[in-house]
VOZA-647228 format. One line per field, with one value per residue (C-alpha): residue number from 0; residue in three letters; x, y, z. Coordinates in steps of 0.5 Angstrom, whole numbers, plus 2048, in hexadecimal, padded with zeros to 3 digits. Layout:
BEGIN
i <- (NUM, ...) .
aa <- (ALA, ...) .
u <- (X, ...) .
v <- (Y, ...) .
w <- (Z, ...) .
//
This chain:
BEGIN
i <- (0, 1, 2, 3, 4, 5, 6, 7, 8, 9, 10, 11, 12, 13, 14, 15, 16, 17, 18, 19, 20, 21, 22, 23, 24, 25, 26, 27, 28, 29, 30, 31, 32, 33, 34, 35, 36, 37, 38, 39, 40, 41, 42, 43, 44, 45, 46, 47, 48, 49, 50, 51, 52, 53, 54, 55, 56, 57, 58, 59, 60, 61, 62, 63, 64, 65, 66, 67, 68, 69, 70, 71, 72, 73, 74, 75, 76, 77, 78, 79, 80, 81, 82, 83, 84, 85, 86, 87, 88, 89, 90, 91, 92, 93, 94, 95, 96, 97, 98, 99, 100, 101, 102, 103, 104, 105, 106, 107, 108, 109, 110, 111, 112, 113, 114, 115, 116, 117, 118, 119, 120, 121, 122, 123, 124, 125, 126, 127, 128, 129, 130, 131, 132, 133, 134, 135, 136, 137, 138, 139, 140, 141, 142, 143, 144, 145, 146, 147, 148, 149, 150, 151, 152, 153, 154, 155, 156, 157, 158, 159, 160, 161, 162, 163, 164, 165, 166, 167, 168, 169, 170, 171, 172, 173, 174, 175, 176, 177, 178, 179, 180, 181, 182, 183, 184, 185, 186, 187, 188, 189, 190, 191, 192, 193, 194, 195, 196, 197, 198, 199, 200, 201, 202, 203, 204, 205, 206, 207, 208, 209, 210, 211, 212, 213, 214, 215, 216, 217, 218, 219, 220, 221, 222, 223, 224, 225, 226, 227, 228, 229, 230, 231, 232, 233, 234, 235, 236, 237, 238, 239, 240, 241, 242, 243, 244, 245, 246, 247, 248, 249, 250, 251, 252, 253, 254, 255, 256, 257, 258, 259, 260, 261, 262, 263, 264, 265, 266, 267, 268, 269, 270, 271, 272, 273, 274, 275, 276, 277, 278, 279, 280, 281, 282, 283, 284, 285, 286, 287, 288, 289, 290, 291, 292) .
aa <- (MET, SER, ASP, ARG, ILE, LEU, ARG, ARG, ARG, SER, ALA, ALA, PHE, ALA, ALA, GLY, LEU, ALA, THR, LEU, THR, LEU, ALA, LEU, GLY, THR, ALA, ALA, GLY, PRO, ALA, GLY, ALA, ALA, PRO, GLU, GLY, GLY, LEU, ASP, TYR, VAL, ALA, ILE, GLY, ASP, SER, TYR, THR, ALA, GLY, THR, GLY, ALA, GLY, ALA, ALA, ASP, LYS, PRO, ALA, GLY, THR, THR, CYS, TRP, GLN, SER, THR, PRO, GLY, TYR, VAL, GLY, ASP, VAL, ASP, LYS, THR, GLY, ARG, VAL, SER, LEU, VAL, VAL, ASN, ALA, ALA, CYS, HIS, GLY, ALA, LEU, LEU, THR, GLY, GLY, THR, GLU, LYS, SER, VAL, GLN, THR, GLN, ILE, GLN, THR, LEU, ALA, TYR, THR, GLN, ASP, LEU, ASN, ALA, SER, THR, GLY, MET, VAL, THR, ILE, THR, ALA, GLY, ALA, ASN, ASP, ALA, GLY, VAL, SER, PRO, VAL, LEU, PHE, ALA, CYS, ALA, THR, ASN, GLY, VAL, GLU, VAL, CYS, ALA, ASN, ALA, VAL, ALA, ALA, SER, GLU, GLY, ALA, LEU, GLY, GLN, VAL, GLY, ALA, GLY, LEU, ALA, SER, ALA, TYR, ALA, THR, ILE, HIS, ALA, LEU, ALA, PRO, ASN, ALA, LYS, ILE, ALA, VAL, LEU, GLY, TYR, PRO, ARG, LEU, PHE, GLU, PRO, ALA, ASP, GLY, ASN, PRO, TYR, PHE, SER, ALA, ASP, GLU, GLN, VAL, LEU, ILE, ASN, ARG, ALA, THR, ASP, SER, LEU, ASN, THR, ALA, ILE, ALA, GLY, ALA, VAL, ALA, SER, ALA, LYS, ALA, GLY, GLY, ALA, ASP, ALA, GLN, PHE, VAL, ASP, VAL, THR, THR, ARG, PHE, ALA, GLY, HIS, ALA, VAL, ASN, SER, ASP, ASP, PRO, TRP, ILE, ALA, TYR, ASP, SER, GLY, ASN, PRO, LEU, ALA, ASP, THR, ASN, PHE, HIS, PRO, ASN, PRO, THR, GLY, HIS, ARG, ALA, TYR, ALA, THR, ALA, ILE, MET, THR, GLU, VAL, GLN, PRO, ALA, LYS, LEU, ALA, ARG) .
u <- (800, 7FF, 803, 806, 809, 80C, 80F, 812, 815, 818, 81B, 81E, 821, 822, 829, 82C, 82B, 831, 834, 830, 832, 839, 836, 839, 841, 848, 84F, 855, 858, 85F, 85F, 861, 866, 863, 866, 86B, 867, 860, 85C, 85D, 857, 855, 84F, 84B, 844, 840, 83F, 83D, 844, 848, 845, 840, 83D, 842, 846, 84A, 84B, 852, 854, 85A, 860, 860, 858, 852, 84E, 84C, 84D, 84A, 84D, 84D, 848, 846, 84C, 851, 84D, 84E, 855, 856, 854, 85B, 858, 859, 85F, 85B, 85F, 85B, 854, 852, 84B, 848, 843, 83D, 840, 83C, 83E, 841, 843, 84A, 84B, 84F, 849, 846, 846, 849, 84F, 850, 851, 855, 85A, 85B, 85C, 862, 865, 864, 861, 85B, 85F, 85F, 862, 85B, 858, 851, 84E, 848, 843, 83D, 83A, 834, 830, 832, 831, 82A, 828, 828, 829, 823, 81F, 820, 81F, 818, 816, 818, 815, 810, 80B, 80A, 807, 80D, 811, 80E, 810, 817, 818, 815, 81A, 81F, 81D, 81C, 824, 826, 827, 82C, 82F, 82F, 833, 838, 839, 83A, 83F, 843, 843, 846, 84B, 84E, 84E, 852, 857, 857, 855, 856, 852, 84C, 847, 843, 83D, 839, 832, 82F, 82B, 823, 823, 81D, 819, 812, 80F, 80C, 80F, 815, 814, 817, 815, 80E, 80D, 80A, 810, 815, 812, 813, 81A, 81B, 818, 81D, 823, 820, 820, 827, 829, 826, 829, 830, 82F, 82D, 833, 837, 834, 836, 83D, 83D, 83B, 840, 845, 846, 846, 841, 83D, 837, 837, 830, 830, 828, 827, 82D, 82A, 823, 821, 827, 824, 825, 81E, 81F, 821, 828, 82A, 830, 82F, 831, 82B, 82A, 823, 825, 82A, 828, 82E, 833, 837, 837, 830, 82D, 834, 836, 839, 83F, 83A, 837, 83E, 840, 83A, 83C, 843, 840, 83C, 842, 846, 840, 83D, 844, 848, 84F, 853, 851, 852, 858, 85E) .
v <- (788, 78C, 792, 78E, 789, 78E, 791, 78B, 789, 790, 790, 78A, 78C, 793, 793, 78E, 790, 794, 78E, 78B, 792, 78E, 788, 787, 787, 787, 788, 788, 782, 77F, 77A, 772, 76E, 76A, 765, 768, 769, 76B, 771, 778, 779, 780, 780, 787, 789, 788, 783, 77E, 77E, 780, 779, 77C, 775, 771, 771, 776, 77D, 780, 787, 786, 78A, 791, 791, 794, 78E, 787, 781, 77A, 773, 76E, 772, 770, 774, 76F, 769, 76B, 76C, 765, 762, 763, 766, 76D, 771, 776, 77D, 781, 781, 788, 787, 78B, 78A, 790, 792, 797, 798, 79F, 7A3, 7A6, 7A0, 79A, 796, 798, 794, 79A, 79B, 793, 794, 79A, 797, 791, 795, 799, 792, 78F, 789, 78A, 78A, 787, 780, 780, 77A, 77A, 77F, 77D, 783, 783, 78A, 78E, 78C, 791, 797, 794, 795, 78D, 790, 795, 78F, 78A, 78F, 792, 78B, 788, 78E, 791, 78C, 78A, 791, 795, 78F, 78F, 797, 795, 790, 795, 79A, 795, 793, 79B, 79B, 796, 79A, 79E, 798, 794, 79A, 79A, 792, 793, 799, 794, 78E, 793, 796, 78F, 78D, 793, 791, 789, 789, 781, 77F, 77C, 780, 77B, 77F, 77B, 77C, 77C, 776, 777, 777, 773, 76E, 772, 76F, 771, 770, 775, 77A, 780, 77E, 77C, 778, 77E, 782, 77C, 77C, 783, 783, 77D, 782, 787, 782, 780, 787, 788, 782, 785, 78B, 788, 784, 78A, 78D, 787, 787, 78F, 78D, 787, 78C, 791, 78B, 788, 781, 781, 77B, 77B, 775, 775, 770, 771, 76A, 767, 76A, 767, 763, 766, 76D, 76F, 76C, 765, 75E, 75F, 766, 769, 770, 772, 774, 774, 776, 777, 77C, 781, 785, 780, 782, 77C, 77C, 77B, 779, 772, 76E, 769, 764, 76A, 76D, 766, 767, 76D, 76A, 765, 769, 76D, 766, 763, 769, 76E, 768, 76C, 766, 767, 76E, 771, 774) .
w <- (870, 877, 879, 87F, 87B, 876, 87C, 87E, 878, 877, 87D, 87C, 876, 875, 879, 875, 86E, 86E, 86E, 868, 864, 864, 862, 85C, 85C, 85F, 85D, 859, 85A, 859, 853, 854, 850, 84B, 846, 841, 83B, 83E, 83B, 83E, 842, 846, 84A, 84B, 84E, 855, 85A, 856, 853, 859, 85C, 862, 865, 863, 86A, 86E, 86C, 86C, 86A, 865, 867, 864, 863, 866, 864, 866, 862, 864, 862, 85E, 85A, 853, 850, 855, 852, 84B, 84D, 850, 849, 846, 840, 842, 846, 84A, 84A, 84F, 852, 852, 854, 85A, 85F, 85E, 857, 853, 84C, 84D, 852, 855, 85A, 859, 859, 853, 84C, 849, 84E, 84E, 846, 847, 84C, 847, 842, 846, 848, 841, 844, 83F, 838, 831, 834, 839, 836, 83B, 83F, 843, 846, 84B, 84B, 84B, 851, 856, 850, 84F, 857, 859, 861, 860, 85D, 862, 868, 865, 864, 86B, 86F, 86B, 868, 861, 85E, 860, 85E, 857, 857, 859, 853, 84E, 850, 84F, 848, 847, 848, 843, 83D, 841, 844, 83D, 83A, 840, 83F, 837, 838, 83D, 839, 833, 837, 839, 832, 830, 836, 834, 82D, 82D, 833, 833, 838, 83C, 83F, 844, 846, 84D, 84F, 852, 859, 85B, 859, 85B, 861, 867, 86E, 86E, 874, 86F, 868, 866, 860, 85C, 85E, 85C, 855, 855, 857, 852, 84C, 84E, 84D, 846, 844, 846, 843, 83C, 83D, 83E, 838, 834, 836, 834, 82D, 82C, 82E, 829, 824, 825, 824, 82B, 82C, 831, 834, 838, 83D, 840, 846, 848, 845, 848, 84F, 84E, 854, 858, 85B, 862, 864, 860, 863, 860, 860, 85D, 85F, 866, 86B, 872, 874, 87B, 879, 874, 875, 873, 86D, 86A, 869, 861, 85F, 85C, 861, 860, 85C, 858, 857, 854, 84F, 84D, 84B, 848, 843, 841, 840, 83C, 838, 837, 837, 838, 836, 82F, 82F, 82B, 82F) .
//
């Protein structure tokens, strides 16, 4: 690839990767009323749980985060099988940190408000992608060619030991606060059906990005196994197969991506159909209707 092409790709993408740094999360939102008897449900995590890609973004009162509706959390709530207490997920959430966005802070806040307690029947969570460096990987692959892309993916994979430990700690804390809850830990879909023709990501780079997603999902599954060994009722929900054939460059994409606007903060998030697919995964694999209160 020529230097001129790489410079053009870099110029088109560089200004907007700060947006992609936020690409996985939004805000703590109010609960919607569900039929009496529904399982008490709390949602935690990054933008996939916060609903990015589902619709217009809103900032709930009293927060510094953004939430989009109807994301998968709202879709699950609408089934009538659960009663959503709160969606605490935040756009751009890391696992730890002193801001409202971090998963750690979300859990601490839920403990303080007592919204995460012994009556909680189900918790869903997406987390880890920001900590694994999704934005640096996308930036490197979009602007610098396949060799730099490969190095960025390798660096992301090298961080997964620490990410996995942080995830296991988060799940254990959730279990300590909500000992009767099923913790449904959702993975991430592969972003591409590798093919030429994308102006920013070559087919080889798409393969590398998908490899990074697979490695992250493996780390998440390992953290779930660790939490289960510690007594948590945790379950990993892998959506990879469910999203097969529905990547950003497929004929029927379930993941939002505007190739003409690489700065769009909805890029690489489930679109409304994708969020419904997440909700279906929860309803069919976790089966909240069968969970004991």
